[in-house]
C-alpha positions as CSV (number, residue, x, y, z in Angstrom):
1,X,13.9,-19.0,3.8
2,X,12.4,-15.8,5.1
3,X,8.6,-15.6,5.7
4,X,6.4,-12.4,5.7
5,X,3.3,-11.7,6.8
6,X,1.1,-9.3,5.8
7,X,-1.8,-7.7,7.6
8,X,-3.7,-3.7,8.1
9,X,-6.1,-4.8,5.5
10,X,-9.9,-4.1,5.7
11,X,-12.9,-2.0,4.2
12,X,-12.9,1.5,4.5
13,X,-14.6,4.5,2.8
14,X,-13.4,6.6,0.6
15,X,-11.0,9.1,1.4
16,X,-10.1,7.3,5.2
17,X,-6.6,5.8,6.4
18,X,-5.3,2.1,6.9
19,X,-2.0,1.2,7.8
20,X,-0.8,-1.8,6.3
21,X,2.0,-4.2,8.3
22,X,4.8,-6.8,6.7
23,X,6.4,-8.6,9.6
24,X,9.6,-10.9,8.2
25,X,10.6,-13.8,9.7
26,X,13.6,-13.2,10.2
27,X,16.6,-10.1,11.0
28,X,16.5,-8.6,7.0
29,X,14.5,-5.2,7.3
30,X,16.9,-2.0,7.2
31,X,19.4,-5.1,5.7
32,X,17.9,-5.2,2.1
33,X,15.2,-3.4,0.1
34,X,11.5,-3.5,0.6
35,X,8.4,-2.9,-1.3
36,X,4.9,-3.2,-1.2
37,X,2.8,-4.2,-4.3
38,X,-0.4,-4.4,-4.9
39,X,-2.8,-7.0,-7.1
40,X,-6.4,-7.1,-8.5
41,X,-8.1,-9.9,-10.5
42,X,-6.3,-10.4,-13.9
43,X,-3.6,-8.1,-13.7
44,X,-0.1,-8.6,-12.4
45,X,1.7,-7.5,-9.1
46,X,2.1,-3.8,-9.8
47,X,5.2,-1.7,-7.3
48,X,3.6,1.1,-5.1
49,X,6.1,2.1,-2.7
50,X,10.1,0.8,-2.5
51,X,12.3,1.7,0.8
52,X,15.8,1.1,-0.1
53,X,18.7,-0.2,2.4
54,X,19.8,3.9,2.9
55,X,16.2,4.9,3.8
56,X,15.2,5.9,-0.1
57,X,12.1,6.6,-0.7
58,X,9.9,5.6,-4.3
59,X,6.3,5.9,-5.6
60,X,4.0,5.0,-8.0
61,X,2.5,8.1,-9.2
62,X,-1.0,6.5,-8.5
63,X,0.0,6.6,-4.6
64,X,2.7,9.3,-4.9
65,X,1.5,12.0,-1.8
66,X,-0.8,9.6,-0.1
67,X,0.9,6.7,0.6
68,X,3.6,6.2,2.9
69,X,6.3,3.3,3.2
70,X,8.5,3.0,6.4
71,X,9.7,0.3,8.3
72,X,11.2,-0.7,11.9
73,X,14.1,-3.3,11.6
74,X,14.2,-3.5,15.6
75,X,10.7,-5.0,14.8
76,X,11.0,-6.6,11.7
77,X,8.8,-4.5,10.0
78,X,7.8,-2.9,6.8
79,X,4.8,-0.6,6.7
80,X,2.7,1.1,4.3
81,X,0.6,4.2,5.5
82,X,-2.0,4.7,3.4
83,X,-4.4,7.9,3.7
84,X,-7.4,9.2,1.2
85,X,-7.9,6.4,0.4
86,X,-10.1,6.1,-2.7
87,X,-12.1,2.8,-5.0
88,X,-8.8,2.6,-7.3
89,X,-6.6,1.2,-4.3
90,X,-8.7,-1.4,-3.9
91,X,-6.4,-4.7,-4.1
92,X,-4.6,-7.4,-1.8
93,X,-1.3,-5.5,-1.1
94,X,1.8,-7.2,-0.8
95,X,5.4,-6.8,0.2
96,X,8.6,-8.2,-0.5
97,X,12.3,-7.8,-1.0
98,X,12.8,-6.8,-4.8
99,X,16.1,-7.9,-6.5
100,X,17.1,-7.5,-10.1
101,X,14.0,-7.6,-11.5
102,X,12.3,-10.3,-9.6
103,X,12.3,-10.6,-5.4
104,X,14.1,-12.5,-3.3
105,X,11.7,-14.2,-1.1
106,X,8.3,-16.2,-1.7
107,X,5.4,-14.5,-1.7
108,X,3.3,-13.9,1.7
109,X,-0.9,-14.2,1.8
110,X,-0.9,-10.6,1.0
111,X,-3.8,-8.0,2.6
112,X,-7.4,-7.4,1.2
113,X,-7.8,-3.8,0.8
114,X,-11.4,-2.7,-0.3
115,X,-12.3,0.8,-0.2
116,X,-16.3,1.9,-1.3
117,X,-17.0,4.7,-3.1
């Protein structure tokens, strides 16, 4: 079973940037789609960005133009560059591989992002 480890979160002020990393335990990055999700207390996880096998990307409207998803297959790592952060971006961020309405792998522990105003 592939394990996912997210890192890079932290406490920042509005307008600042963070880069999140998602390290997979097997050579799957580039072979399947990967996405970043976020979750706040009492809410379901929402997908914010996805990168497909062919390299195309899509973003939720709330992060479009501010966040960039990328991958490094040689490092088995998916990244989320987050610029111009806003307090409403505060959440736990997770990565996974979406497939047919579900996800391929078990969820990791996520990484907390807190943006102060």
